[in-house]
N, C-alpha and C positions, 0 to 999 in steps of 0.2 A: 302641840308645842310649836311655837313660832320659829321660823327659820333663823330669826335673829339670835336665838340662843344656841344654835347648833355648834358654832365654833368654840364655845366655851368648854366643850367636852370632847373635842375631836382634834387629832393631829394628822397632818398630811405627810405621807412618805412615798414618793413616786406614785405607783399605782395601787398602793395598799394604804388603807386608812387605819390608824391605830387609835383605839379608844381606851383611855386610862380608867381603870377601876381599882380603887384601893391600892394604888402604886404598882399595878400590874398592867401590861399592855397586851391587848388582844388584836390580832390581825383580822381584818374583815375584807372580803372581796369587794371590788369597786361597784359591781352591779347591784349588790344588796348589802347595804351598810347598816350595821346594827349600832344604834346610838344609846349610850348608857349615861344619862344625865346624873350629875353628882347629887342633887338635892333630893330626888325622890326614890333613887335606887331601882327605877323601872327601866324598861327598854321598849323600843319600837323599831320597825323596819322603815327606813327612809330611802328615797331615791337619790340619784346623783344630781337631779335638778334642785333638790333642797340644798345640797352643798354648794351648787353654783349660785343659788340665790344668796346664801349666807356669805360666800366669797365676794359677791357684788357689794354687799352691805359694808363689809370691812375693807374693801379695796379703796384705792384713792378716789375713783369715780363715785363710789357710793358715799364716801365721806363728804365729798364736795357737793353731792346732791342734797344731802341732809343739811349741811351748813348753808347752802344757797337758799333752800326753801325756808329754813328757819329765819334767815336774815330778811327774806322777802316778806314773811309773815309779820316779823317785828316792825319793819318799816311801814307796811301797809296798815297794820293796826294802829300805829302811832298817827299816821296821816288821817285815818278814819276818825279817831278820837278828836284830833285837832280841828278838822273841818266840821264835824258834827257839833262840837261844843262851842267853837269860836264863831261859826258863821250860820250853820243851819238852825240851831236852837235860837240864836239871837234874832234871825229873820222871822222865825215862828212867833217869837215874843211880840214882834212888831205887828204881825198879822193879828194876833190876839187883841192887841190894843186897838187896832183899826176896826176890828169887827165887834169890839166891846163885849167880848165873851165873859161870862161869869167865871170865877176861879175854878169851880168844879168841872165845868164843861171844857174850859181851856186846858186844864190839867189832864183830862181824860182823852183829849183829842190832839191838840197841837204839841203840848209838852210830852205827852206819851209817844207821839210820833218822833219827836226829837231824840228822846232817850233810847227808843227802841229801833231807830233807823238802821243802825249797824246790823242787827239781827235780820231785819227785813231785807236789807241789801244782800246779805249772804244767802238767805232763803231764795230770793229772786235769781241771783246769779247761779246758784246750784241747780235750779230748775231749768235754766236756759243754757247751761254749759254741758258739753259732751252729750247732747241729746237727752239731758235729764237723768243720765245714769247715776249721778251722784247727788240726787235730790235729797237723799238721806243726810247729807252733810248739813243742809239748811235746817231740816227737821231736828237733827241732833243738836245744832247750835241753839235753837229755840228751846228745846227741852232742857238742855244743859244750863242755859241762861236762866230759865225759870227756877231750877233747883238752886242755882247760885244766888239769885235774888232773895229767895225765901230763907235759905240757910246762912249764907255768908253776909249779905248786906244787913239783914236784921240782926244776925249774931254779932257781927263786928260793931254795929252801932250800940248794941246792948252792953258789950264789953267796955266800950268807951264811957258810956253814961246811961243810966237807967232810962228807958224810953217809956213814958206814960202815954197811953193811947185813948182815943175816943171810941168806945166799944161799938156804938151804933154804926159808925162809918166802917169800921173794920169788919163787922159782921156782914154788912151789905156787900163789901168787896169780896170777902172770902166766899160767900154764897154764890155770887156771880162767877167767881173764879172756878168753883166746882162745877157750875153749869157749863162753863166754857170747856172744861176738861171732858165733860160728858158729851158735848157736841163733837169735840175732836175724836173721841172714842167711836162714836157712831159713824163719823166720816171715814175713819181708817179701817173699820172692822172687816170690810169685805176686800180690802186691798186696792180699792178704786175710789177716785175722787171725781165726782161728776159736777157739772156746772151748777146745778141746783144746790149741791152741798157746799161748794165754795161760796156761793151767794148767801147761803144760810149763815155761814160764819160771819160775814160782813154785816148781815142784817142783825145778828145777835149783838154786835158791837154798837150798832145804832140804838138798839133797845137799851143797852147799858148806859149810853149817854142820857137817854130820857129818864132812866132810873136815877141817875145822879142828880138831874134837875128836880125830880119829884121828891127824892129822899137824900138831901145833901148831908145829913148827919149834923151833929152838934157844931162841928167846925168845917169849913170848906175843905174839900179834898184838893190839894194842889200838888202836882208832881214837882219834886225837887229837881231842879236842873243843875248841871255842872256849871260853875263859873268859868268863863273863858280864861285860857292861860294868860297870865299877866306877869308883871315883873316879880311878883312874890310867890308865884305858884307854878309848879311843874305839872306835866301830864304823863301819866303812866310811867313814873320813875325817870322821866326825861328832865334834865335841868331847865329851869325857867328861861335861861339865856337862849337856849336853842329854840324854845317855844316862841320867844319874841322875834327871833330871826326868821323862823318859818312863817309866823303870822304876817310879818311885814312883807315877805316874798309873795304870799298867797293873796293878801288883801287887795292889791291893785287889780288882780284878775276877778276877784269876787265882787268888789264894789262895797259901798257903805250899806251896812245891814239895816239902817234906819231909813235912808233915802231911796236906796235901790233894792228894797227887800225882795221884790219879785225876781230881779236878776240874780240875787244871791241865792234865792230858793231854787231856781232852775239849775244854776251851775252846781250848787251843792248836791242836788239830786243826781246829776250826771256824774259828778266826781265820786260820790258814795257808791253808786252802782258799779262804776268802773273798778274801784278799789275792792268791792265785794267779789267781783270776778277774779281779781288777782288772789284774794284770800282763798277762794274755793280751789282754784288751780293749784296753788302751792300746798294747800292742805292735802289734796289728793296725791301730789308728788311726794310729800313728806311721808304720808301714810304708806304708800307703795315702797318707798325706800327703806323704811324700818319694819315693814312686814305686818302692819296692823290695818284694820278696816278704816277707811276715811272718816266714817261716822264718829270714831273715837276722838279724832282731832276736833270735830265739831262739838262733841259733848264736853270736852275738857278745855283745850287751849283757846279755841274760838269763843266758846261760851263765856269763860272767865274773862277773857280780854275785852270782849264787847261790853261786858257788864261792869268793868273796872271803873269807868267814869262815874257811873251811878253810885258805885260803892264809895268813892271819894266824896262826892257831893252829899250823899246821905250821912256820912260820918261828920261832915262839916255842919249839916243841919242839926244833928244830935247835940253837937257842942254848943249850938245856939239855943238849945232847949226845945227843938222842934222834932222830938222823937216820933210823934204821931205821923208827921209828914213822911219821915223816912220809911216807916212800915207801910203806909199807904202807897208810897212810890213803888215799893217792891211788889206788892200785890197788883196794883194797877198796871204796871209795866207788863206783868205776866198775862193779864187779860188781853192787852193789846197784842202781845207777841203771838198768842194762840189764835185769836180771832182774826186779826188783820195780818200778822206776820205769816200765817199759813194761808188764810183765805184769799188775800189779794194776789199773791204770786200764782196760785192755782187758777183763779178767775181770769187773770190776764193771759196765762198760758193757754187755757182752753179756748178763749176768744180768738187769740192770735193763730193758733194751730188748727182751730176748728175741729178738734178731737172731741169725741163723746165723753171720754174719761181719761184720767191720768192714773197710771199704776204706781202705787206706793208700797214700800216694804212694811208689812204689818206683823212680822215675826215676833218682834219684841214690844208690840203695842201694849199688851196687858202689863208688862213690866214697867213701861214708861208711865202708864196711867197710875199704877200703884205708887210709883215714886212721887209723882206730882201730887196725888191726893194725900199720901202719907206725910209729905213735908208740910203742906198747908194745914192739915189737921193738927200736926205736932205744934206748929206755930200758934194755932188758935187755942190749944190747950194751955200753953204758957200765958197767952194774953188774957184769956177769959178768967183765969184764976184770980189775978190781982189787978187786972187792967194795966199791967205794966210788964216790961221785959227787962229783967235784971242781969247782972253780970254772970251769975251761974248758968242761967238759961242761955245766954249768949255763947258762953264757952261750950255748952252742950251742943248747940246748933252747929258751931264750927267743927266740933269733933264728928258730928254726923256727916258733915260734908266731906271731911277727910276720909271717913270710912266709905262714903259713896264713890269717891275717886279711886280709892284702892280697890274697891269691888269691881268697878268698870275695867280697870287695867288687868285685874286678875282673871276675870271671866271672859273677856273679849280679845 
């Protein structure tokens, strides 16, 4: 039982704590307090430290800590979405045109990097913050984002409008996604990530790019990017007027995304990494304040928030009749997140610190792998049946995600 729930069933009275049960009060000695929660009718012995932790949560200082960390998370996530969509993705588009990349390769590399940069930044910041003690926040964000992409993005798009897909391209991406999960499982299984294993993740992504060129499918696979905030569009539920003001403030620092795209690229990378560190720090603060593991914040709040821009852009694509792009975007982004979002931070960390290996928490590895495989297999079953994703299937996927979040909160 989390300490956050202690005060709901406990009253303080000088040196004696009174626990209400069925309208009766039982006095308990301060050194060994028996807590009787209302909902389960059970009891356990808790220490006075648990009570102190709960008092801290409900005290003024605790409330201010929660409010401050939530506010910092909200502001940082907004700025992350604004910089990524308005500047970083735009300069990557210029890079693509300059290099004359094909749509499939551009989508799998530059556009994937643009849409997945928030997750990569959080994973990088988590690995280099507090000595890597909270690297599971970055891993949790990537796993949670992968589940969000498959269940929520494809589900919401199907609810808006039936998505018709190109089966050959979807089969290609789903098969490689399953291969990516397998490589991740092999890397995690012993609780250590070595230099060769992190390099293997990146090498697998290079192979994926060659597979895209060799087997492009019936239609080119193109990542759907979010349109930059403008006068008619808000970002993450923020009014468009504020988006215009913030864009005009940031634009002189960034420069023109077409003429000064290298400058925009470098400044965007620095800004995104800095914001990623702010997100990790405040996720840890919030988790400690409310008494839950920091990885829960990564699996839920950070995962959903970093994927929100992709959700809105994919929904817009479906309205334009580009349902296959929306589905391809969800699966393709997950491949990038696993192979590059995990592989690159580990590779850089091992090279910088000159360590032989990085220790990772593998206690819930099987659980994460089953969730990732289960969601994509479920999606494939819906798609393979009629080569489309309809409203009923979309609602079902959204309900599965709601159950997934409820399960995470209940079990952790």
